[in-house]
C-alpha positions as CSV (number, residue, x, y, z in Angstrom):
1,X,-2.6,-1.7,17.7
2,X,-1.8,1.2,20.2
3,X,1.5,3.0,19.6
4,X,2.3,6.0,21.7
5,X,4.2,8.3,19.4
6,X,5.0,11.9,20.3
7,X,4.2,14.2,17.3
8,X,7.6,15.4,16.1
9,X,7.5,15.5,12.4
10,X,5.2,14.9,9.4
11,X,5.9,11.2,9.2
12,X,4.9,10.4,12.7
13,X,1.8,12.8,12.4
14,X,0.7,10.6,9.3
15,X,1.3,7.4,11.3
16,X,-0.8,8.7,14.2
17,X,-3.6,9.8,11.8
18,X,-3.6,6.5,10.1
19,X,-3.6,4.5,13.3
20,X,-6.6,6.7,14.5
21,X,-8.6,6.0,11.5
22,X,-7.7,2.2,11.5
23,X,-9.2,1.9,14.8
24,X,-12.7,2.6,13.4
25,X,-12.3,1.3,9.8
26,X,-12.3,-2.4,9.2
27,X,-12.8,-4.2,5.8
28,X,-15.1,-7.1,5.8
29,X,-15.7,-9.7,2.9
30,X,-19.0,-7.9,2.0
31,X,-17.4,-4.4,2.1
32,X,-13.7,-4.5,1.9
33,X,-11.3,-1.6,2.6
34,X,-9.9,0.6,-0.2
35,X,-6.6,1.9,1.2
36,X,-4.4,4.6,-0.4
37,X,-0.7,5.2,-0.2
38,X,0.5,8.5,-1.7
39,X,4.2,8.8,-2.4
40,X,6.0,11.8,-3.9
41,X,5.8,10.4,-7.6
42,X,3.1,7.7,-7.6
43,X,-0.1,6.6,-5.9
44,X,-1.0,3.0,-4.9
45,X,-4.4,1.7,-3.9
46,X,-5.5,-1.8,-2.6
47,X,-8.8,-3.2,-1.9
48,X,-8.3,-5.4,1.4
49,X,-10.4,-7.9,3.2
50,X,-9.2,-7.5,6.8
51,X,-11.1,-10.5,8.1
52,X,-9.2,-13.0,5.8
53,X,-6.1,-10.7,5.5
54,X,-6.2,-10.9,1.7
55,X,-5.6,-8.1,-0.9
56,X,-8.4,-8.6,-3.5
57,X,-7.3,-5.9,-6.1
58,X,-4.5,-3.5,-6.5
59,X,-3.4,-0.7,-8.7
60,X,-0.5,1.9,-9.0
61,X,0.4,4.8,-11.2
62,X,3.7,2.9,-12.1
63,X,2.0,0.5,-14.4
64,X,-0.6,2.5,-16.0
65,X,-0.9,3.5,-19.7
66,X,-1.1,7.3,-19.2
67,X,0.3,10.0,-21.3
68,X,3.7,11.3,-20.2
69,X,2.5,14.9,-19.9
70,X,-0.4,14.0,-17.6
71,X,0.0,15.4,-14.1
72,X,-0.4,13.2,-11.0
73,X,-4.0,14.0,-10.4
74,X,-5.1,12.8,-13.8
75,X,-2.9,9.6,-13.4
76,X,-4.6,9.1,-9.9
77,X,-8.1,9.5,-11.3
78,X,-7.2,7.0,-14.0
79,X,-5.8,4.6,-11.4
80,X,-9.3,4.9,-9.6
81,X,-11.1,3.8,-12.7
82,X,-8.9,1.0,-13.3
83,X,-9.2,-0.2,-9.8
84,X,-13.1,0.0,-10.0
85,X,-12.7,-2.2,-13.3
86,X,-10.7,-4.9,-11.4
87,X,-12.9,-4.8,-8.4
88,X,-16.0,-5.4,-10.7
89,X,-14.1,-8.5,-12.0
90,X,-13.8,-9.6,-8.4
91,X,-17.4,-8.9,-7.8
92,X,-16.9,-6.0,-5.3
93,X,-19.4,-3.3,-5.4
94,X,-19.1,-1.5,-2.1
95,X,-16.0,-0.5,-0.2
96,X,-14.9,1.5,2.8
97,X,-12.5,4.2,1.9
98,X,-9.2,4.5,3.9
99,X,-7.2,7.5,3.1
100,X,-4.0,6.0,4.8
101,X,-3.5,9.1,7.0
102,X,-3.7,11.4,4.0
103,X,-6.0,14.5,3.7
104,X,-8.9,13.8,1.3
105,X,-7.6,16.4,-1.1
106,X,-5.7,16.4,-4.5
107,X,-4.6,13.1,-5.7
108,X,-6.3,11.0,-3.0
109,X,-9.7,12.7,-3.8
110,X,-9.1,12.2,-7.5
111,X,-8.5,8.5,-7.1
112,X,-11.8,8.2,-4.9
113,X,-13.6,10.2,-7.7
114,X,-12.4,8.0,-10.4
115,X,-13.3,4.8,-8.4
116,X,-16.8,6.2,-8.0
117,X,-17.1,7.0,-11.7
118,X,-15.8,3.4,-12.3
119,X,-18.7,2.1,-10.3
120,X,-17.5,1.6,-6.7
121,X,-19.8,2.9,-4.0
122,X,-18.5,4.3,-0.7
């Protein structure tokens, strides 16, 4: 998946980072890939088996039972814990973490810490 993109703005820079990471990170059936998409209002996470091309578990902050006053990082941490619970029910213990071209900072790091607290290893 080689795309030559000249870095002109934030969107193309993020695409380049994600492509660079995806060259190295591949989710297998014994260690699937946990990928994160961070929007302006919500954060989405999926556990994907790349060999079969299937999504094994998914979560977003849209359908969480969080307090209205909670900030986005608290909601992201809660989403990570819920994702770890659904991964346990799918018998997944170890994953490979894919930031999706985002920096490991803020909401992305909070989701990762919540998933670790929930029992996922990466």
